[in-house]
N, C-alpha and C positions, 0 to 999 in steps of 0.2 A: 878339394872343389875342383872339379873338370869344366872345361871351358862350357859356356853355354850357345847354342847356333846364331849364326847371323844369317837371314835369309832376305832373298829378294822377295817382296809382293808383287809378281807380275800380274795378278789380275786387280787388286786392289789398285795399282800403280796406274793401269788401263782406264779405269773408272774415274778416280779421281784427277789424271792429269799430271800427275808429278812422278817422278823416279822416288820409290820409299822403300826404305830397308826396315828390317826389324831384330832387336836385340832382343833374343828370347830368355830372359832371365826369370819364366814363367816355367822353363824347363830344367831348372838345376836340381830338381829331387820332385820327390810324390807330393799329391796335394796337402800332407801336414806340412813339409819343409820348403816348399818351392815356393819362389819370388824374390825379390831383392834382398830383403831381410837375412836369408842365409848369409850372403855374403860378410856382412856386417857381423851378424851372429857368431860367425865360426872365428872371428876375432875375437870377440868378446868372451866367451865361452871359454876361449884358451886362459883369458887374463882372468877369467872366474877361477878356473882351475889354479894357474899360477898364485891367488892370493887365497888359495886354500878354502873356497866356499864351497858348501855342500846344501845351500839353498839358493835358486836364481829367482829374482822375482822382477816382474815390470809392469807397466801398466798399459791402457788402451781404452776404446770403446768395448761394448760388449760384442762387438763382431769382429775386433781387431784382428787381422792378419798378421801385423807383428806379434802379439802377444801368442797367437795359435803358434806361429813358427818359433817363438822362442821357449815354448813350452815341450814341443816336440822334439828339438834339437838338445834342450836340457837332458831330457830323459834319454836321449842318445849317447850324452857324454854320463849317464849316470847321476845328474843332479836332480834335486827335486824342485821343480817350477812351481811358484806361486803366483797368480794373475791378480792384480789389484785394478779392478774394471770401473770404469765411470758408468753413469747412469743405472739403470734396474736391471734386475735379472731378466731376460726374455720369457716371456709367457710358454713358448714352444721351442723346444731345440730345435735349431736350424743352423744351418751354415758352420762359422768357425766356432760357435759356441757351442754346437753340436759334436763336431769334432773333439773340443777341450773335453767334453763330457766324455766322450769314448775312451779318450787318453787318461781319464779319471785325475784329472788337473784339479787341483784346488784353486777356485776362484771366488775370489770375494768382491763383492758389487757395493760401491762406496756411495752411489748418487753422484758421483762428482760430475760436475759438467763443464768445467774447464781444466786446462793442463795442470794448472798451479795446484789446482784443489786434488788432482790424480798423483801429482808429485807429493804433496803434502803426505797423504795418506800411503804412497808407496813408502818412505821413508819411515813413517809413524809404526808399518808394520815389520819393515827391517830391525827398527829397536826392539819390537817386541820380540822377534825371530832371536834376536842378538840374548836379550834377557834370558829367553829360554836353553840358552847354550849353542845356538845354531852359528855359522858362519857365511850370513848374507852375503850377495853380491847384486845390487841395484843395475838394470838396464834402464836407459832413459828411453822414451815413446820411440819408436822406430829405430830402435838402436843407434842414434845419432847422436856421436861425439868423435872426439880424433880417432881412437879407436876404431870405431867402427866406419867411419867415413873413408879410413886408409883401404880399406876392401876396395873401395871405388876407383882410388887413383890405380891400383892394380888391374880394376877391370877395363879402365880407359886403355891400361897397356895390354890386355887381352884383346881387345877390338882393334887396335891398329896390328898385331900379329895376324888378324884375320881379314882385315881391310886390304892390307899391303898398298896398292896402288891409289885406290879408294878414297876421297877426300869429300866428305859430308859439307856441305854448306850449313845444314840444320840438325840440330840433335832435342827432340822433345823427350822431356820426362817428367813424369810427376814428381811435386815439390811437396810431400806432406810435413816431413819433420827437419828435412833440409840434407842428411846424411848424404844420400846419394847423389844428387846435385852437388854438391862440396866436393866429393871426390873426382867427379867427372871433369868438373871446371880446373882442378888443380892437374889432372890428366893432360887436358888438352892445353893447359900451358906449358906443360913438361915438353911435348910434341911441337908446340909452337903452331900449332893448328889455328885456322881462321873460322872455324866451327862454331856458329852460334848457338849456344846452350839455352834453351829456353824450359824454364821449370812453370810448370800450371798446379796452382796451388788450389787443393780439394776443400780446404777447410779453415786457413788462416788467411786474413786482409794481408796483402802486400809487404806494408812495413814488416809485419810481426815474420813472415817467412822468411824475408831478405835478413832480418838480423840473425838468424837461427843457421841459415847458411852462410852467413860471414863468421858468426861463431864456430862451426863446424870448420872451415877452412883453417882459422886461426888453430884450432886444437890441433888439428891434421899436419900442419906444418911445423907446429912446436915439437912433434914427437917424431918427425921423419928427417930426413937429410936432405929433402928436396927444397931447393930453394928458387921459389915462383914467386912472382907476386901476381894476385887476382885482386883487379881494379872493382870499385863498386859498380861501375859501368859494364862489368863483364856479366853481372849479375843480374839476367833478364828472367823477371817472374811476372806471370799475370795471376790476378785473383779475379777474372772474369768470366771465370765457367764454374765457380762454386755452386750456384743456384741458387736453390733453398736451403743449402745446409750440409752440411757431412753425412757422408753415406745416401742421402737423397739423391735419385737419379734426375738427370735432368733430359728434355726431349731430345737435345742435339747430343750428349753423351749416349743415351740409346740407340738413336740413329746409326751413330758411328760403331758402336758395338755390332749392331745390327748387320752395319756393310760390311765390315772386317770376317765377321763369321759368316754371311754369306758368300763371300769371296775366296776366303782363304782357310775357313774353317779354324778362325784362331779365335778364341775367347778372350773379352776384356772383363772388368769388372766394373760396378756402378760407381764405386765411390773415388777412385783413381785412374785406372788408365782409360777409362770411357771419356772423361771429362778431357783428359790429356789428347787424345785422340780429338775430341772436339775442337781443342784447341788449335792443332794443327791444320785441321781440314778448315777452319776458320782465316787461319792465316794466308791458306791456297785461295780461299775463295774471295779473299780481299785483295788478292794480289802481291801481297807481301812476298809470299814466296814465288819467285819467277821460275817458268816452265823448264829452265835448264838446270834448275838448281835439285842438289841431292839431297834427301832428306832419311834421319835416322831418327824411329820410333825404338827407344826401350822400355820394354816391357817388363814392368814390375810385378807381375804376377797379381793374385789376389781372386782366381777366378769364383773360391767356396763360396764368395759373400753374395755371389748371382743366386743362390739357392735360399737365399733369407727373402725374397720375394719374387711374383712375377711381374712381367711387362703388362703395363697399364695400357 
């Protein structure tokens, strides 16, 4: 895993009136493998190999970035990917669904609407594969467990190597399944930084995503030598930017997407990063982030999903 770029957004900063930097985890691979999922998946796929797996299963929505990245990296590791997807199979192959088809990935659409339903379908398929003589390895939604989240403890260490003397007052990151934010929070406490990490939820109510973050922190610390304490007050999460639901663009998110594209030629996505940037901009507009404070936006990738719809 190579280091991803850390960039100062000079033109964007000038427009918004704050100093803002971006951590480019959208640049850690090609269109099939890039995004925050790669860091977690590299850990998880090594664990799958350690357990002698020959099939890797995961779940997500029809346009899941995580599912697409899991499939791509599993292929690179010589493992067969099987995607257990919620909802209905799209009528037109676009975005991540198209990419999965191009890779000839087996996709099973279950009609599931909740994460619990998707998890049940995932483990049912794993049992079926076992009965057929395979050795399956199940990866949770977003790759968010202790093994996956530990990759973002290392990512925070990477950030510290890059920033040297820069201390960020704020760090904004999408909090979809909890693993990325969990690792960053542990990393922050390892370095005793005062950075306020804000997770923007793209689909779950605050209480639910908070529980996921807390569970990931607990699992990550249990398998590491790190001895830090992350209090409940340290976990700052907002569910105010979900809009009409997961994967549905918001007016504020699209505006944030366009502003970054027009000033820096960097693409966000509808589901995660545009809503996260919208949250960051609202914190600025409300005066919560002071003019003297430095911001880091952690870009978690997801651009292929832009091509599932136009801008209305």
